[in-house]
N, C-alpha and C positions, 0 to 999 in steps of 0.2 A: 572431027568429033568422033568419040568412041561410041561404038555400038552398045545399046543396052543389053547388059548380060542376061537379063531376066526375060528378054523377048522370047527366047526359045521355049520358055515355060508359059507364055502367053496363051489364054484360052481362046480359041477361035470363037468369033461372034455365033456361028451356029451352034456350036457345042454350048456356049453359054445359054443361048435361047432354049436350046433343048433341056439343059439342066434346070432352068428356070421353070419351063413347062412341066418338067417331071416333078419338081418339088410342089408346084401349084396343084398338080393333079393328085399328088400324095396328101397333100393337106387336106383337098376338098374330099377324098376318100375317107380320111381319118375323122373329119368333121361329120361325115355322114355316119360313120361307125360309132362315134360318140352320141350322136343324136338317137340312133337306134338303141344304143345301150341305155340312155336315160330313159327312154320310151319304156323299154323292157322293165327296166327297174321301177318305174312308175306303176306299171301294170301289177308287177310283183307286189308293191307296196299296198296297192288297192285290193288285191287279192288276199294278202295277209290281214288287212284291216277287217275285211268281211269275214274271214275265218275266225278272227279273234273275236269279233262281235258276236258272231254265231256260237262260238264257244262259250262266251260269257252268258249267252241267253240260254243255253242248254244247262250250264252250271247252275244258273239261277232258278230254273225250272226244277232241277234235281233237288235242289235244297228245299224249295217250296214243298215238292212232293214228299221228300223225306219228313219234313215237319208234319205235314198233314197226316201220314201214315203213323208215325210216332204218336201223334196226338189221338188219331183213332184207336190205337192199341191201348193207351192209357185210359180212354173212355170205356174201352171193353173190359179192362181189368177192374175199373170202378164199378161197372155194372155186375162183374162177377161176384164182387165182394159183398154185394147185396142180394143175390141170388137165394132163394129160400129153399131150393132143392135141386137134384141131378137134373131133373127135366128142364127146369129153367136154364141151368148151366149149359146143357146140350143146345137148347133153343138159342141162347145168346151166342154161342159160339158158332152154330150154323148161321145165324144172321150176320155176324161179324165175318166169317170167312167168305160168304157169298158177296158181301158188299165190298170187302177188300179185292177180291178176285175182279170185280167189276171196275174198281177205281184203280188198280194197278194196271189193268189192261188198257184202259183209257189213257193213263200216265205214259204208258210204254209206247202206245200209238202216237200220242202228241210228241213225246222226244224224239221218236223216229222221223216224223215229219220235219221237226225242227232239225235235226241232222242230215235229212235229205235237202232241205232248203239251204242249210249252210253250205253243203257241198256244191249245190248248184250256184249259189251267190259267189263262192270262192273261184269256181271255174270260169264265171263269166269275164270277158275282156272289159277292163276297166277303161272308161274314156277319159 
């Protein structure tokens, strides 16, 4: 009977077992890598959603404050139109400026707190 010509290329059982074990270990390592990458991506998505939500809140507050400030300015202009003399104009202007400084100060403080909260929320690990 003729000898098998491919016998010299046969992989010894020990090498086959070693190769199978290496492939299994590589697959396990790769699966672990994929799991870690998916977790990281999920955390990134959660942080991005938190940041987006915070940015939307700040944008909404900013628009609300802008509307309030423009409305106050129009009210001031309306009052100026009915002023009887320069003394009343100066009184109205002083009152308006004082109120606006207080209002804008409170608005800036609120926006600063919202921005700080947004930064904190975005930096928290997502579960």
